Kinemage of the C-alpha trace (Angstrom):
@kinemage 1
@onewidth
@group {chain A} dominant
@subgroup {mainchain}
@vectorlist {calphas} color= white
{ca unk a 1} P 30.530 3.914 -12.169
{ca unk a 2} L 27.646 3.746 -9.024
{ca unk a 3} L 28.829 1.680 -6.069
{ca unk a 4} L 26.819 -1.215 -5.508
{ca unk a 5} L 25.424 0.842 -2.304
{ca unk a 6} L 23.559 3.674 -4.235
{ca unk a 7} L 22.206 0.753 -6.473
{ca unk a 8} L 21.323 -1.504 -4.007
{ca unk a 9} L 19.589 2.150 -2.263
{ca unk a 10} L 17.661 3.085 -5.448
{ca unk a 11} L 16.289 -0.598 -5.787
{ca unk a 12} L 14.753 -0.367 -2.408
{ca unk a 13} L 13.625 3.088 -3.037
{ca unk a 14} L 11.944 1.784 -6.036
{ca unk a 15} L 10.364 -0.903 -4.583
{ca unk a 16} L 8.993 1.082 -1.776
{ca unk a 17} L 7.868 3.746 -4.181
{ca unk a 18} L 5.892 0.980 -6.179
{ca unk a 19} L 4.262 -0.590 -3.365
{ca unk a 20} L 3.001 2.687 -1.754
{ca unk a 21} L 1.347 3.527 -5.560
{ca unk a 22} L -0.260 -0.122 -5.579
{ca unk a 23} L -1.749 0.468 -1.965
{ca unk a 24} L -3.021 4.212 -3.076
{ca unk a 25} L -4.310 2.704 -6.372
{ca unk a 26} L -6.097 0.076 -4.514
{ca unk a 27} L -7.582 2.384 -2.274
{ca unk a 28} L -8.567 4.923 -4.864
{ca unk a 29} L -10.341 1.925 -6.757
{ca unk a 30} L -12.075 0.808 -3.454
{ca unk a 31} L -12.957 4.731 -3.150
{ca unk a 32} L -14.112 5.237 -6.578
{ca unk a 33} L -16.257 2.544 -6.789
{ca unk a 34} L -17.976 3.357 -3.608
{ca unk a 35} L -19.018 6.791 -4.948
{ca unk a 36} L -20.323 5.274 -8.199
{ca unk a 37} L -22.173 2.899 -6.347
{ca unk a 38} L -23.416 5.301 -3.923
{ca unk a 39} L -24.224 7.995 -6.822
{ca unk a 40} L -26.420 4.829 -8.545
{ca unk a 41} L -28.094 4.370 -5.321
{ca unk a 42} L -28.818 7.969 -4.923
{ca unk a 43} L -29.892 8.574 -8.682
{ca unk a 44} L -32.503 5.857 -8.284
{ca unk a 45} L -33.442 6.493 -5.029
{ca unk a 46} L -34.080 10.362 -6.073
{ca unk a 47} L -36.481 8.699 -8.649
{ca unk a 48} L -38.569 6.600 -6.257
{ca unk a 49} L -38.736 9.768 -4.114
{ca unk a 50} L -39.772 12.194 -6.638
{ca unk a 51} L -42.880 9.663 -7.592
{ca unk a 52} L -43.784 9.039 -4.142
{ca unk a 53} L -43.957 13.103 -3.594
{ca unk a 54} L -45.758 13.629 -6.489
{ca unk a 55} L -48.272 10.832 -5.592
{ca unk a 56} L -48.523 12.398 -1.830
{ca unk a 57} L -48.888 15.797 -3.702
{ca unk a 58} L -51.934 14.373 -5.456
{ca unk a 59} L -53.754 13.017 -2.675
{ca unk a 60} L -52.971 16.234 -0.774
{ca unk a 61} L -54.746 17.839 -3.488
{ca unk a 62} L -57.607 15.574 -3.966
{ca unk a 63} L -58.071 15.365 0.192
{ca unk a 64} L -58.222 19.318 0.186
{ca unk a 65} L -60.917 19.430 -2.850
{ca unk a 66} L -62.831 16.536 -0.583
{ca unk a 67} L -62.753 18.529 2.557
{ca unk a 68} L -63.800 21.916 0.998
{ca unk a 69} L -66.832 20.315 -0.472
{ca unk a 70} L -67.681 18.646 2.750
{ca unk a 71} L -67.169 21.929 4.377
{ca unk a 72} L -69.614 23.818 2.026
{ca unk a 73} L -71.972 21.306 3.333
{ca unk a 74} L -75.147 19.786 2.224
{ca unk a 75} L -77.057 23.101 0.797
{ca unk a 76} L -74.540 23.144 -2.039
{ca unk a 77} L -75.675 19.968 -3.822
{ca unk a 78} L -74.505 21.541 -7.187
{ca unk a 79} L -70.648 20.382 -6.110
{ca unk a 80} L -70.154 16.727 -5.352
{ca unk a 81} L -66.604 16.090 -3.708
{ca unk a 82} L -63.698 14.573 -6.267
{ca unk a 83} L -63.482 11.480 -4.128
{ca unk a 84} L -67.491 10.895 -4.636
{ca unk a 85} L -66.351 10.576 -8.035
{ca unk a 86} L -63.441 8.151 -7.893
{ca unk a 87} L -63.502 4.464 -6.279
{ca unk a 88} L -62.898 3.787 -2.952
{ca unk a 89} L -59.844 1.818 -3.984
{ca unk a 90} L -58.154 4.938 -6.064
{ca unk a 91} L -58.747 7.394 -2.909
{ca unk a 92} L -56.847 5.264 -0.256
{ca unk a 93} L -59.793 5.584 1.692
{ca unk a 94} L -61.177 2.496 3.638
{ca unk a 95} L -63.867 2.121 5.920
{ca unk a 96} L -64.490 5.684 5.762
{ca unk a 97} L -60.718 6.147 7.004
{ca unk a 98} L -58.644 8.325 5.016
{ca unk a 99} L -54.919 6.258 4.655
């Protein structure tokens, strides 16, 4: 039969290990929650960034085409700049200035 001291020591050790396990469990839960929240934020943010990049690329292509048409000058009347076919609101031009 085990002595009272050994049982007391084991009970103390079990209580300490349970406390440590709870603390680590809380830390893991907080870390896991933060990682999940960050992952969701990054996923939604990446979609928004992709949309903005596509929009910027489209405007860049449009601007290059318009500048190429302007660089060709008035002697080439057969080719109109692409921005001439679009309303001002869609091209991002206001008062003759690109936004």
